[in-house]
MARMAR-782475 format. One record per residue: x, y, z of N, C-alpha, C, O, CB in turn; residue in three letters; residue number from 0. Coordinates in steps of 0.1 Angstrom, whole numbers. Glycine has a CB too. Example, Ala and Ser with C-alpha at 12.3 -4.5 7.8 and 13.67 -1.06 7.14 Angstrom:
# MARMAR-782475
+-------+-------+-------+-------+-------+-------+-------+-------+-------+-------+-------+-------+-------+-------+-------+------+-----+
:    nx :    ny :    nz :   cax :   cay :   caz :    cx :    cy :    cz :    ox :    oy :    oz :   cbx :   cby :   cbz : rest :  nr :
+-------+-------+-------+-------+-------+-------+-------+-------+-------+-------+-------+-------+-------+-------+-------+------+-----+
:   132 :   -57 :    78 :   123 :   -45 :    78 :   132 :   -33 :    78 :   142 :   -33 :    85 :   113 :   -45 :    90 :  ALA :   0 :
:   128 :   -22 :    71 :   137 :   -11 :    71 :   129 :     0 :    79 :   134 :    11 :    80 :   141 :    -6 :    57 :  SER :   1 :
+-------+-------+-------+-------+-------+-------+-------+-------+-------+-------+-------+-------+-------+-------+-------+------+-----+
# end
This chain:
# MARMAR-782475
+-------+-------+-------+-------+-------+-------+-------+-------+-------+-------+-------+-------+-------+-------+-------+------+-----+
:    nx :    ny :    nz :   cax :   cay :   caz :    cx :    cy :    cz :    ox :    oy :    oz :   cbx :   cby :   cbz : rest :  nr :
+-------+-------+-------+-------+-------+-------+-------+-------+-------+-------+-------+-------+-------+-------+-------+------+-----+
:  -211 :   149 :   -55 :  -209 :   141 :   -44 :  -197 :   132 :   -46 :  -197 :   125 :   -56 :  -222 :   133 :   -41 :  GLU :   0 :
:  -188 :   131 :   -37 :  -176 :   123 :   -39 :  -179 :   108 :   -37 :  -189 :   104 :   -31 :  -165 :   127 :   -29 :  PRO :   1 :
:  -171 :   100 :   -44 :  -172 :    85 :   -41 :  -168 :    83 :   -27 :  -160 :    90 :   -21 :  -162 :    77 :   -51 :  PHE :   2 :
:  -175 :    73 :   -21 :  -172 :    70 :    -7 :  -169 :    55 :    -5 :  -174 :    47 :   -12 :  -184 :    74 :     2 :  ARG :   3 :
:  -160 :    52 :     4 :  -157 :    38 :     8 :  -168 :    33 :    17 :  -175 :    41 :    24 :  -143 :    37 :    15 :  ARG :   4 :
:  -171 :    20 :    16 :  -181 :    14 :    24 :  -175 :    12 :    38 :  -164 :    16 :    41 :  -186 :     1 :    19 :  LEU :   5 :
:  -183 :     6 :    47 :  -179 :     4 :    61 :  -166 :    -4 :    62 :  -162 :   -11 :    52 :  -189 :    -3 :    68 :  GLY :   6 :
:  -159 :    -3 :    73 :  -146 :   -10 :    75 :  -147 :   -25 :    74 :  -137 :   -31 :    70 :  -140 :    -6 :    89 :  ALA :   7 :
:  -158 :   -31 :    76 :  -159 :   -45 :    75 :  -158 :   -50 :    61 :  -155 :   -62 :    59 :  -173 :   -50 :    81 :  GLU :   8 :
:  -159 :   -42 :    51 :  -157 :   -46 :    37 :  -144 :   -42 :    31 :  -141 :   -46 :    20 :  -168 :   -39 :    29 :  ARG :   9 :
:  -135 :   -36 :    39 :  -122 :   -32 :    34 :  -111 :   -43 :    33 :  -102 :   -42 :    26 :  -117 :   -20 :    42 :  LEU :  10 :
:  -112 :   -53 :    41 :  -103 :   -64 :    41 :   -89 :   -60 :    42 :   -80 :   -64 :    35 :  -105 :   -73 :    29 :  ALA :  11 :
:   -86 :   -51 :    52 :   -72 :   -46 :    54 :   -66 :   -39 :    42 :   -54 :   -39 :    40 :   -63 :   -57 :    58 :  ASN :  12 :
:   -74 :   -32 :    34 :   -69 :   -25 :    23 :   -66 :   -11 :    27 :   -75 :    -3 :    32 :   -80 :   -24 :    11 :  THR :  13 :
:   -53 :    -7 :    26 :   -49 :     7 :    31 :   -53 :    17 :    21 :   -57 :    14 :     9 :   -34 :     8 :    33 :  PRO :  14 :
:   -53 :    30 :    25 :   -56 :    41 :    15 :   -66 :    50 :    21 :   -74 :    46 :    30 :   -61 :    35 :     2 :  GLY :  15 :
:   -67 :    62 :    15 :   -76 :    72 :    20 :   -89 :    72 :    12 :   -99 :    79 :    16 :   -70 :    85 :    19 :  ALA :  16 :
:   -90 :    64 :     1 :  -102 :    64 :    -7 :  -103 :    76 :   -16 :  -114 :    79 :   -20 :  -114 :    63 :     2 :  GLY :  17 :
:   -92 :    82 :   -19 :   -93 :    94 :   -28 :   -91 :    91 :   -43 :   -94 :   100 :   -51 :   -82 :   104 :   -24 :  LEU :  18 :
:   -86 :    79 :   -46 :   -83 :    76 :   -60 :   -94 :    79 :   -70 :   -92 :    86 :   -80 :   -79 :    62 :   -61 :  GLY :  19 :
:  -106 :    74 :   -67 :  -117 :    76 :   -77 :  -122 :    91 :   -78 :  -126 :    95 :   -88 :  -129 :    67 :   -73 :  LEU :  20 :
:  -121 :    98 :   -67 :  -124 :   112 :   -67 :  -115 :   120 :   -75 :  -118 :   129 :   -83 :  -125 :   118 :   -52 :  SER :  21 :
:  -102 :   116 :   -75 :   -92 :   122 :   -83 :   -94 :   119 :   -98 :   -93 :   128 :  -106 :   -77 :   118 :   -79 :  ILE :  22 :
:   -97 :   106 :  -101 :  -100 :   102 :  -115 :  -111 :   110 :  -120 :  -111 :   115 :  -131 :  -102 :    87 :  -115 :  VAL :  23 :
:  -122 :   111 :  -112 :  -134 :   119 :  -117 :  -130 :   134 :  -119 :  -135 :   140 :  -129 :  -145 :   117 :  -107 :  ARG :  24 :
:  -123 :   140 :  -110 :  -119 :   154 :  -112 :  -111 :   156 :  -124 :  -113 :   166 :  -131 :  -111 :   159 :   -99 :  ALA :  25 :
:  -102 :   147 :  -127 :   -93 :   148 :  -139 :  -102 :   146 :  -152 :  -101 :   154 :  -161 :   -82 :   138 :  -139 :  VAL :  26 :
:  -111 :   136 :  -151 :  -120 :   134 :  -163 :  -129 :   146 :  -165 :  -130 :   151 :  -177 :  -129 :   122 :  -161 :  ALA :  27 :
:  -135 :   152 :  -155 :  -143 :   164 :  -156 :  -135 :   176 :  -161 :  -141 :   184 :  -169 :  -150 :   167 :  -143 :  ARG :  28 :
:  -123 :   177 :  -157 :  -114 :   188 :  -162 :  -112 :   188 :  -177 :  -109 :   198 :  -183 :  -101 :   188 :  -154 :  ALA :  29 :
:  -113 :   176 :  -182 :  -111 :   174 :  -197 :  -125 :   172 :  -204 :  -125 :   167 :  -216 :  -102 :   162 :  -199 :  HIS :  30 :
:  -136 :   176 :  -198 :  -149 :   175 :  -204 :  -155 :   161 :  -204 :  -164 :   159 :  -211 :  -148 :   179 :  -218 :  GLY :  31 :
:  -150 :   152 :  -195 :  -155 :   139 :  -195 :  -162 :   136 :  -182 :  -166 :   145 :  -174 :  -144 :   129 :  -197 :  GLY :  32 :
:  -163 :   123 :  -179 :  -170 :   118 :  -167 :  -164 :   105 :  -163 :  -158 :    98 :  -171 :  -185 :   117 :  -169 :  GLU :  33 :
:  -165 :   102 :  -150 :  -161 :    88 :  -145 :  -173 :    83 :  -136 :  -178 :    90 :  -128 :  -148 :    90 :  -136 :  ALA :  34 :
:  -176 :    70 :  -139 :  -187 :    64 :  -131 :  -181 :    51 :  -126 :  -173 :    44 :  -132 :  -199 :    62 :  -140 :  ASP :  35 :
:  -186 :    47 :  -114 :  -183 :    34 :  -108 :  -195 :    26 :  -104 :  -205 :    32 :   -99 :  -174 :    37 :   -95 :  ALA :  36 :
:  -195 :    14 :  -107 :  -206 :     5 :  -104 :  -201 :    -8 :   -98 :  -191 :   -13 :  -102 :  -215 :     2 :  -117 :  ALA :  37 :
:  -208 :   -13 :   -88 :  -204 :   -25 :   -81 :  -204 :   -37 :   -91 :  -213 :   -38 :   -99 :  -212 :   -28 :   -69 :  PRO :  38 :
:  -195 :   -46 :   -89 :  -195 :   -59 :   -97 :  -200 :   -70 :   -89 :  -199 :   -70 :   -76 :  -180 :   -62 :  -102 :  ARG :  39 :
:  -207 :   -79 :   -95 :  -212 :   -91 :   -88 :  -200 :   -98 :   -82 :  -191 :  -101 :   -90 :  -221 :  -100 :   -97 :  GLU :  40 :
:  -200 :  -102 :   -70 :  -189 :  -109 :   -64 :  -178 :  -100 :   -58 :  -169 :  -105 :   -52 :  -183 :  -118 :   -74 :  GLY :  41 :
:  -180 :   -87 :   -59 :  -171 :   -77 :   -53 :  -163 :   -69 :   -63 :  -162 :   -73 :   -75 :  -161 :   -84 :   -44 :  GLY :  42 :
:  -158 :   -58 :   -58 :  -150 :   -49 :   -67 :  -159 :   -39 :   -74 :  -171 :   -39 :   -72 :  -142 :   -57 :   -77 :  GLY :  43 :
:  -153 :   -32 :   -83 :  -160 :   -21 :   -90 :  -156 :   -22 :  -105 :  -146 :   -27 :  -109 :  -156 :    -7 :   -85 :  LEU :  44 :
:  -166 :   -18 :  -113 :  -163 :   -15 :  -127 :  -163 :     0 :  -128 :  -173 :     7 :  -126 :  -173 :   -21 :  -137 :  THR :  45 :
:  -151 :     6 :  -132 :  -150 :    20 :  -134 :  -149 :    24 :  -149 :  -141 :    18 :  -156 :  -137 :    26 :  -126 :  VAL :  46 :
:  -158 :    33 :  -153 :  -158 :    37 :  -167 :  -155 :    52 :  -168 :  -161 :    60 :  -161 :  -172 :    34 :  -173 :  THR :  47 :
:  -144 :    55 :  -175 :  -140 :    69 :  -178 :  -144 :    72 :  -192 :  -139 :    65 :  -201 :  -125 :    71 :  -175 :  VAL :  48 :
:  -151 :    83 :  -194 :  -155 :    87 :  -208 :  -150 :   101 :  -210 :  -152 :   110 :  -202 :  -171 :    87 :  -209 :  THR :  49 :
:  -143 :   102 :  -221 :  -137 :   115 :  -225 :  -141 :   119 :  -239 :  -144 :   110 :  -247 :  -121 :   115 :  -224 :  LEU :  50 :
:  -143 :   132 :  -242 :  -147 :   136 :  -255 :  -135 :   133 :  -265 :  -124 :   133 :  -261 :  -151 :   151 :  -256 :  PRO :  51 :
:  -139 :   131 :  -278 :  -129 :   129 :  -288 :  -121 :   142 :  -290 :  -126 :   153 :  -289 :  -135 :   124 :  -301 :  ALA :  52 :
:  -108 :   140 :  -293 :  -100 :   152 :  -296 :  -104 :   158 :  -309 :  -107 :   152 :  -318 :   -85 :   147 :  -296 :  ALA :  53 :
:  -103 :   171 :  -308 :  -106 :   179 :  -321 :   -94 :   178 :  -330 :   -83 :   179 :  -326 :  -110 :   194 :  -318 :  GLU :  54 :
:   -97 :   177 :  -343 :   -87 :   176 :  -353 :   -83 :   191 :  -356 :   -91 :   199 :  -360 :   -91 :   169 :  -365 :  THR :  55 :
:   -70 :   194 :  -355 :   -66 :   208 :  -358 :   -68 :   211 :  -373 :   -66 :   203 :  -381 :   -51 :   210 :  -354 :  PRO :  56 :
:   -72 :   223 :  -375 :   -74 :   228 :  -389 :   -61 :   233 :  -395 :   -55 :   241 :  -389 :   -85 :   239 :  -390 :  VAL :  57 :
:   -57 :   227 :  -406 :   -44 :   231 :  -412 :   -47 :   243 :  -421 :   -58 :   244 :  -427 :   -38 :   219 :  -420 :  SER :  58 :
:   -38 :   252 :  -422 :   -39 :   264 :  -430 :   -30 :   262 :  -442 :   -19 :   268 :  -443 :   -36 :   277 :  -422 :  SER :  59 :
:   -34 :   254 :  -452 :   -26 :   251 :  -463 :   -29 :   260 :  -475 :   -23 :   259 :  -485 :   -27 :   237 :  -468 :  ALA :  60 :
+-------+-------+-------+-------+-------+-------+-------+-------+-------+-------+-------+-------+-------+-------+-------+------+-----+
# end
């Protein structure tokens, strides 16, 4: 389910299509991670992006 903007009364003249968080989540998932958004007290969002640790290449010495 995509992230959604709330009603127009909460946008305060903020332009945009509201696609940013959906794009962030798609990129995170493409790399095996996840993106979550939670409302902050007083307004705004806290966005957390979690990605798996990079694998260490095996050297052939």
